[in-house]
C-alpha positions, -999 to 999 in steps of 0.1 A, spaced: 665 -177 48 635 -199 52 601 -182 39 570 -178 60 545 -203 56 513 -183 47 490 -208 60 501 -201 93 482 -167 96 449 -184 83 422 -180 106 398 -208 102 356 -211 111 339 -246 113 310 -251 90 291 -281 98 320 -301 112 347 -288 86 374 -262 93 374 -235 67 404 -211 63 391 -175 56 408 -171 19 410 -152 -11 423 -158 -43 455 -138 -34 461 -156 -5 455 -190 -19 482 -181 -48 507 -171 -22 503 -204 -4 505 -221 -35 540 -202 -42 552 -211 -11 539 -251 -18 560 -248 -53 592 -234 -36 595 -258 -6 583 -288 -37 562 -303 -13 530 -320 -22 493 -307 -12 459 -314 -18 433 -285 -23 398 -292 -15 371 -271 -33 341 -278 -12 305 -267 -20 273 -275 -5 271 -311 -15 307 -321 -4 304 -305 31 272 -319 40 282 -354 24 314 -352 46 291 -357 75 280 -390 63 313 -401 43 338 -407 68 369 -410 42 358 -377 25 354 -357 59 394 -372 63 404 -361 31 391 -327 38 404 -324 74 442 -328 58 438 -305 28 436 -269 22 399 -262 20 382 -233 -2 347 -223 -1 333 -228 -32 299 -223 -28 282 -189 -17 260 -204 6 292 -215 26 303 -177 26 272 -172 38 274 -193 67 308 -183 76 291 -146 75 262 -152 97 270 -175 118 309 -166 128 310 -134 115 337 -138 91 336 -109 70 346 -126 37 333 -108 7 338 -133 -20 340 -170 -26 373 -191 -37 356 -211 -65 374 -239 -85 370 -226 -120 384 -192 -109 410 -202 -92 421 -221 -120 422 -195 -147 438 -171 -121 468 -197 -113 473 -199 -152 475 -164 -155 497 -156 -126 520 -186 -133 530 -176 -166 554 -149 -152 563 -174 -122 572 -207 -147 544 -226 -132 535 -259 -151 502 -272 -152 489 -307 -156 453 -319 -169 437 -348 -156 399 -360 -161 373 -356 -187 371 -368 -225 395 -364 -247 379 -338 -271 370 -316 -236 410 -318 -228 422 -309 -264 399 -277 -264 409 -269 -233 445 -268 -237 438 -249 -269 419 -223 -255 441 -218 -223 473 -214 -246 449 -188 -266 437 -169 -234 471 -168 -217 500 -168 -241 532 -181 -227 513 -205 -202 534 -239 -197 506 -267 -197 529 -300 -197 504 -328 -203 469 -338 -198 452 -371 -196 419 -386 -199 413 -418 -182 391 -444 -191 356 -448 -173 368 -479 -152 391 -487 -124 426 -489 -137 447 -518 -136 476 -516 -111 500 -511 -142 479 -485 -157 476 -464 -122 515 -469 -119 521 -457 -154 499 -425 -151 518 -418 -119 551 -422 -135 539 -397 -164 529 -373 -146 559 -373 -119 582 -372 -150 568 -342 -166 570 -321 -132 544 -301 -133 535 -277 -102 499 -279 -107 477 -309 -110 441 -302 -119 420 -329 -115 384 -331 -131 368 -363 -123 338 -350 -103 332 -347 -65 338 -365 -46 358 -392 -67 384 -364 -77 393 -355 -39 395 -393 -32 417 -399 -61 443 -371 -55 443 -384 -14 451 -419 -24 480 -409 -46 491 -378 -30 521 -397 -16 532 -411 -51 526 -380 -71 551 -355 -66 530 -323 -75 531 -291 -52 497 -282 -58 470 -311 -64 436 -296 -69 398 -311 -81 382 -288 -102 349 -305 -110 333 -292 -140 363 -266 -147 376 -283 -176 339 -282 -192 334 -248 -187 367 -233 -198 371 -255 -228 335 -243 -240 318 -278 -240 295 -264 -211 282 -231 -210 287 -215 -174 259 -197 -158 254 -161 -163 274 -140 -138 243 -125 -124 235 -162 -110 270 -168 -99 269 -135 -78 237 -144 -60 246 -182 -49 222 -194 -78 249 -211 -100 235 -246 -92 202 -241 -104 217 -234 -139 235 -263 -136 207 -285 -125 188 -276 -155 213 -282 -178 222 -319 -164 194 -335 -150 217 -361 -129 224 -336 -104 186 -332 -94 190 -358 -67 224 -344 -58 210 -311 -49 179 -322 -36 196 -344 -15 219 -321 3 207 -285 -2 177 -288 19 203 -305 49 225 -277 45 196 -249 46 182 -265 77 214 -267 94 225 -235 86 192 -218 101 199 -240 132 234 -227 135 223 -192 128 198 -192 154 220 -207 182 249 -179 172 222 -153 174 210 -164 208 246 -165 222 257 -132 212 
């Protein structure tokens, strides 16, 4: 008997040119279970305000997002969906939390995980902490790539290593949009059902970077905390947040006029 593809049940809303399915964590895990059972490779893009706005001018990233399963990582995207499209979403599906839920859920399902990206010390601590937090979790490998473009042979060796270990999840922490572009360019060769770019999740879960307080996460101000931690993010946020806010207000007003 062929399993029912849960993606067919999804309702989508358009946010600044990108089609976002109305997801929650439970539905996302159902989709991943389907992909793993079918043994087919798929990309998941954890989108925030920065990458959503960036997709308006980065045609490569926009194409990647159009062919991937998109989740709303940032609460402002949820606000847009609810205010402009009356989506009725109660929460976002953010990368760090999604990763934890997959590691936890996968213990009973035999899901296998591979971590790619970040410094070696971060990955070692990440693996130790995840194994301590989720006893029995199957972390089959990890790799810290050099801060340069890999040679063709190095790239081929990395692909071969990942495929030989046969993970069900490839978690990539290279920063956006580099991680999304890496996954997309390797999707045909890396035979892993669920491939997700998770940005700073490795730093958070390894304990190398402190995540913002829960109250800041719940009001959509996590970006402020991150900006104060890493001043390199100031330019990123100042370039894209005002653009998103202006377009959000435009679309909200237009939606009210039409209603």
